ROVEX-294165 format. One line per field, with one value per residue: y, z, x of N, C-alpha, C in turn; residue number from 1. Coordinates in steps of 0.001 Angstrom, whole numbers. Layout:
residues N
nv	c(Y|...) .
nw	c(Z|...) .
nu	c(X|...) .
cav	c(Y|...) .
caw	c(Z|...) .
cau	c(X|...) .
cv	c(Y|...) .
cw	c(Z|...) .
cu	c(X|...) .
k	c(NUM|...) .
***
This chain:
residues 88
nv	c(-53304|-51053|-48678|-46837|-47076|-45946|-43328|-42720|-42861|-40729|-38596|-38719|-38080|-35455|-34259|-34629|-32969|-30420|-30381|-30532|-29122|-26447|-25114|-25256|-23684|-21222|-20855|-20635|-18236|-16480|-16689|-15615|-12943|-12174|-12386|-10361|-8167|-8246|-7824|-5201|-3892|-4278|-2765|-202|80|77|2434|4304|3989|4861|7529|8478|8210|10087|12404|12478|12877|15413|16881|16655|18133|20663|21064|21173|23510|25372|25190|26063|28737|29681|29363|31124|33563|33594|33765|36311|37850|37382|38602|41255|41756|41508|43654|45773|45555|46206|48722|49434) .
nw	c(33646|35491|38180|37851|35180|34100|34960|33530|30916|30998|31439|29041|27232|28044|27531|24769|24026|24751|23071|20473|20507|21496|19490|17390|18343|18540|15819|14782|16013|14818|12122|12275|13007|10723|8782|9584|9251|6469|5496|6394|4990|2387|2465|2967|619|-1317|-572|-1009|-3765|-4715|-3848|-5282|-7879|-7844|-7444|-9805|-11649|-10779|-11320|-14091|-14801|-13830|-15447|-17984|-17698|-17304|-19756|-21469|-20634|-21319|-24114|-24699|-23972|-25830|-28183|-27811|-27890|-30510|-31881|-31063|-32186|-34880|-35124|-34583|-36745|-38880|-38329|-36636) .
nu	c(2322|4096|3871|5882|6307|4001|4353|6651|5653|3813|5578|6962|4902|4270|6739|6826|4698|5716|7894|6835|4384|4784|6450|4581|2479|3818|4393|1805|1021|2836|2057|-502|82|1523|-472|-2244|-539|-28|-2616|-3017|-982|-1940|-4301|-3216|-1712|-3748|-5098|-3056|-2668|-5149|-5122|-2911|-3880|-5948|-4430|-2957|-5011|-5896|-3588|-3504|-5771|-5025|-2799|-3983|-5501|-3435|-2082|-4096|-4368|-1817|-1872|-3960|-2758|-669|-2137|-3233|-873|-39|-2102|-1714|794|168|-1648|120|1869|229|-424|-2533) .
cav	c(-52045|-50600|-47263|-46066|-47131|-44937|-42026|-42554|-42552|-39368|-37676|-38741|-37344|-34036|-33849|-34546|-31766|-29242|-30450|-30300|-28170|-25063|-24525|-25120|-22512|-20052|-20726|-20136|-16830|-15743|-16662|-14663|-11605|-11915|-12185|-9019|-7217|-8249|-7166|-3768|-3420|-4237|-1608|991|147|491|3851|5062|3937|5717|8911|8810|8356|11377|13466|12523|13520|16839|17463|16740|19261|21885|21178|21627|24916|26157|25217|26913|30133|30010|29518|32369|34675|33586|34289|37753|38440|37317|39637|42545|41904|41745|45025|46713|45489|46842|50093|49642) .
caw	c(33654|36866|38401|37251|33732|33805|35150|32396|29731|31180|31213|27601|26561|28344|26773|23360|23883|24748|21919|19235|20706|21642|18181|16586|18867|18097|14377|14587|16399|13772|10924|12536|12914|9312|8070|9932|8632|5020|5281|6597|3845|1220|2631|2767|-801|-2038|-264|-1695|-5202|-4959|-3674|-6414|-9053|-7701|-7643|-11239|-12310|-10441|-12052|-15499|-14916|-13659|-16646|-19077|-17449|-17548|-21203|-22071|-20342|-22131|-25505|-24782|-23967|-27111|-29178|-27597|-28382|-31966|-32344|-30839|-33206|-36149|-35080|-34711|-38107|-39812|-37882|-36050) .
cau	c(3021|4215|3582|6969|6099|2973|4989|7553|4834|3296|6702|7229|3809|4474|7929|6432|3871|6580|8784|6089|3288|5237|6771|3362|1771|4588|4182|442|1039|3559|1217|-1579|660|1837|-1733|-2714|377|-263|-3904|-2806|-198|-2826|-5184|-2398|-1374|-4955|-5314|-2010|-2946|-6310|-4689|-2033|-4737|-6628|-3443|-2639|-6148|-5850|-2468|-3893|-6699|-4238|-1974|-4847|-5817|-2220|-1840|-5128|-4003|-631|-2302|-4733|-1805|29|-3072|-3303|376|-59|-3035|-1069|1855|-531|-2165|1247|2404|-712|-591|-3855) .
cv	c(-51528|-49123|-46388|-46059|-46085|-43536|-41742|-42195|-41131|-38324|-37606|-37954|-35844|-33509|-33699|-33293|-30527|-29222|-30069|-29173|-26729|-24456|-24334|-23902|-21233|-19802|-20155|-18648|-15984|-15629|-15667|-13232|-11242|-11646|-10786|-7962|-7121|-7577|-5654|-3174|-3305|-3032|-311|1170|618|1974|4725|5114|4856|7188|9355|9030|9703|12526|13597|13202|15023|17534|17627|17921|20573|22131|21714|23103|25802|26271|26110|28383|30565|30243|30785|33576|34745|34143|35803|38441|38442|38394|41016|42795|42218|43178|46041|46733|46224|48274|50381|50215) .
cw	c(35092|36974|37776|35726|33304|33934|33975|31127|29831|30938|29723|26846|26796|27579|25296|23102|23814|23550|20628|19397|20759|20311|17294|17044|18448|16604|14084|14922|15325|12501|11093|12418|11470|8498|8336|9261|7131|4696|5407|5436|2593|1286|2393|1299|-1622|-1814|-1011|-3200|-5558|-4870|-4842|-7680|-9014|-7955|-9111|-11997|-12031|-11216|-13533|-15720|-14804|-14883|-17807|-18910|-17734|-19043|-21901|-21855|-21176|-23577|-25683|-24818|-25291|-28213|-29048|-28138|-29907|-32533|-32180|-31882|-34561|-36217|-35254|-36121|-39101|-39371|-37279|-34662) .
cu	c(3004|3899|4664|6870|5070|3565|5923|6798|4288|4390|7026|6171|3968|5681|7622|5605|4753|7513|8063|5076|3735|5646|5530|2568|2495|4399|2804|360|1728|2729|86|-1072|968|578|-2277|-1851|148|-1598|-3768|-2008|-1061|-3756|-4418|-2036|-2572|-5257|-4310|-2261|-4112|-5920|-3806|-2854|-5457|-5663|-3058|-3769|-6166|-4739|-2811|-4837|-5931|-3359|-2794|-5178|-4608|-1941|-2855|-4784|-2796|-1040|-3132|-3803|-1049|-865|-3187|-2053|410|-972|-2411|16|1239|-1048|-1035|1822|1505|-1038|-1947|-3792) .
k	c(1|2|3|4|5|6|7|8|9|10|11|12|13|14|15|16|17|18|19|20|21|22|23|24|25|26|27|28|29|30|31|32|33|34|35|36|37|38|39|40|41|42|43|44|45|46|47|48|49|50|51|52|53|54|55|56|57|58|59|60|61|62|63|64|65|66|67|68|69|70|71|72|73|74|75|76|77|78|79|80|81|82|83|84|85|86|87|88) .
***
């Protein structure tokens, strides 16, 4: 093998590296970014789900309190009507 043959082989190896290596490195970088993004989305989703659950529980408590107050007022009105009907 001559010196030019060695140079040709080296050029072929370098060309192969740039042909195959660069896309593989870019792919690895993209996969890493996607992994970080998906992890962040999962964390945000979990936080949102937890917050929504807390808000639903708070709303249920507020609803119960509102319904209790409404029923108390209705009971008072019924008693007042009863008192008026019986002349008390």
